[in-house]
C-alpha positions as CSV (number, residue, x, y, z in Angstrom):
1,M,131.9,44.8,76.8
2,K,133.3,48.1,75.6
3,S,136.8,48.1,74.1
4,T,139.3,50.7,75.3
5,A,142.0,49.8,72.7
6,I,143.9,52.7,71.1
7,K,144.0,52.4,67.4
8,G,147.5,52.1,66.1
9,F,149.0,51.0,69.4
10,H,150.5,47.5,69.6
11,T,151.5,46.5,73.1
12,V,154.0,43.8,72.1
13,E,155.9,46.0,69.7
14,F,156.0,48.8,72.3
15,F,157.5,46.6,75.0
16,R,160.0,45.0,72.7
17,A,161.2,48.5,71.7
18,V,161.5,49.4,75.4
19,K,163.4,46.2,76.1
20,E,165.8,47.0,73.3
21,K,166.4,50.5,74.7
22,M,167.0,49.1,78.1
23,A,169.6,46.6,76.8
24,K,171.4,49.3,74.8
25,A,171.5,51.6,77.8
26,T,173.0,49.0,80.1
27,E,175.3,47.4,77.6
28,G,178.8,47.0,78.9
29,M,177.9,48.1,82.5
30,S,178.9,46.0,85.5
31,L,176.2,44.9,87.9
32,P,176.8,47.7,90.4
33,E,176.7,50.2,87.6
34,Q,173.4,48.8,86.3
35,R,171.9,48.9,89.8
36,E,172.8,52.6,90.2
37,Y,171.5,53.3,86.7
38,W,168.1,51.6,87.5
39,K,168.0,53.3,90.9
40,Q,168.3,56.7,89.2
41,M,165.6,55.7,86.6
42,R,163.2,54.7,89.4
43,E,163.8,58.0,91.2
44,G,163.1,60.0,88.1
45,K,166.5,61.5,87.8
46,M,166.9,60.3,84.2
47,E,164.7,58.9,81.5
48,L,165.1,56.0,79.1
49,A,166.2,57.6,75.8
């Protein structure tokens, strides 16, 4: 079996960082605000900073 792993890339660390960015981006938002925010993210109108 051939490995396709990228050296220096750690999946768990990457997704933990993404999760933290998502939490910071939606901190203090109400549920309707969060829904609108994620809708815009899905539509590609904004990116996770």
